[in-house]
C-alpha positions as CSV (number, residue, x, y, z in Angstrom):
1,M,0.0,0.0,0.0
2,L,1.2,3.5,-0.7
3,V,2.2,5.7,2.1
4,G,0.9,9.3,2.3
5,R,3.9,10.9,0.7
6,E,4.1,8.4,-2.2
7,A,0.3,8.7,-2.8
8,Q,0.6,12.5,-3.0
9,E,3.6,12.2,-5.4
10,L,1.3,10.2,-7.8
11,L,-2.0,12.0,-7.2
12,Q,-0.8,15.4,-8.1
13,P,0.5,14.3,-11.5
14,Y,-2.6,12.3,-12.1
15,Y,-4.9,15.2,-11.5
16,Y,-2.7,17.4,-13.7
17,L,-2.9,14.9,-16.5
18,M,-6.7,14.5,-16.1
19,G,-7.0,18.3,-16.2
20,V,-5.1,18.5,-19.5
21,R,-7.1,15.7,-20.9
22,L,-10.4,17.3,-19.9
23,K,-9.4,20.6,-21.4
24,K,-8.5,19.0,-24.7
25,Q,-11.7,16.9,-24.8
26,A,-13.8,20.0,-24.0
27,A,-12.2,21.8,-26.9
28,Q,-12.9,18.9,-29.2
29,I,-16.6,18.9,-28.2
30,I,-17.2,22.7,-28.1
31,S,-14.9,24.0,-30.9
32,D,-14.3,21.1,-33.2
33,H,-17.7,19.5,-32.8
34,A,-15.8,16.2,-32.7
35,A,-16.1,13.1,-30.5
36,P,-13.6,13.4,-27.6
37,D,-10.6,11.1,-27.5
38,N,-7.6,10.6,-25.3
39,C,-4.9,11.4,-27.8
40,L,-2.9,14.6,-27.2
41,D,-0.3,16.1,-29.5
42,P,2.4,17.5,-27.2
43,S,3.3,20.1,-29.8
44,T,0.0,21.8,-29.1
45,L,1.0,22.4,-25.5
46,T,2.9,25.4,-24.2
47,K,6.6,24.9,-23.3
48,V,5.7,25.0,-19.6
49,E,3.0,22.2,-20.2
50,Q,5.6,20.2,-22.2
51,V,8.2,20.4,-19.4
52,T,5.5,19.6,-16.8
53,L,4.5,16.4,-18.8
54,K,8.2,15.3,-19.0
55,E,8.6,15.8,-15.2
56,I,5.3,13.8,-14.6
57,F,6.4,11.0,-16.8
58,Q,9.8,10.9,-14.9
59,V,7.9,10.7,-11.6
60,I,5.9,7.7,-13.0
61,A,9.0,6.0,-14.4
62,D,10.8,6.4,-11.0
63,F,7.8,4.9,-9.2
64,Q,7.6,2.0,-11.6
65,L,11.3,1.3,-11.1
66,K,10.8,1.4,-7.3
67,I,8.0,-1.1,-7.6
68,K,10.0,-3.3,-9.9
69,V,13.0,-3.3,-7.5
70,G,10.7,-3.9,-4.6
71,F,9.2,-7.0,-6.2
72,T,12.2,-8.5,-8.0
73,K,15.1,-7.1,-5.9
74,T,16.9,-6.4,-9.2
75,L,17.2,-3.5,-11.7
76,G,17.4,-5.8,-14.7
């Protein structure tokens, strides 16, 4: 089970990603009159959003490695 700090480290990026996703889907529905999807072209994001996404994916990758090491006791 996740401890409080670890849970917060994953929840904050999760909520950010869901916010970006919702913003994009709303634009699809309202402006484009298209069915919403989950695909996002990073080049449509601001530089700050792009950097934030990279940092979020690094947090996720670090957590995945921690889980892998915890279960397998190896890095390979």
